[in-house]
N, C-alpha and C positions, 0 to 999 in steps of 0.2 A: 505493498499500499504506500503511494507517495503522501508526502508531507506538503501543504499548501506551504510555499514558498513565501507567501504574503502575509506572516502574521509577526506582529512586532511587540516583543515583549522586553519590558524595561523595569529595572528595579526601581527608578526615580525618574520623575519628569523630565524630560530632556526635547525642546521642542527642536533643536536643530538636528537630532537624530530622527525624529518623528517626521520633519519636513524633508530630509534626505530620503527617508522610506517611502514617502507618499511621491515625490518625483522619481524615484527607481520605478515603483510600482505603475503610475502614468507612461512612464517613457516605455514600459515594457507591451503596453497596449498599442492596438493597431490604431489607427486614425478612425475608422468606422467604431471600433469599441469605443473610442472616446466619446464620438459624437452620439452613440446612442445611449452613453452614461449621462451625457450632458443632456439629452432631452429628456430621459427618465427623472432626473433631478429637478427639470424644469416643471414639468407635469406634477410633482411631489409637490415642488414649493405652490403652484396655482392651486392645489387643491387644499393646501394649509392655508393659504390666504383666503380661500373661499369659505373654509371652516370657520375661519375666525374673523367673517365678515366683511373683508376687503375685496368686493366681486370685482370691482374694476377701478382704474386710475380715476383720480377725482377730474370731472369734467369743466369746461369753462363752458357757461352758458352767455350766448349774447341776449342781452334785453332789448326789446324796441325800442326806438326813439318815440317821445311822445310829442 
């Protein structure tokens, strides 16, 4: 059985190692895989915004002149 090479275990917080790990992982993906991940995250964020009452961006309403 193969081990997942994309698991980071640290004994303490280390932002530099976390960033290096994340960049290594992203660079191992193909362009299509990164694009698919970006689309999935966009859908996830949109769903969260809708769930929290932020359906659309603020609209500018032009009022008629009197």
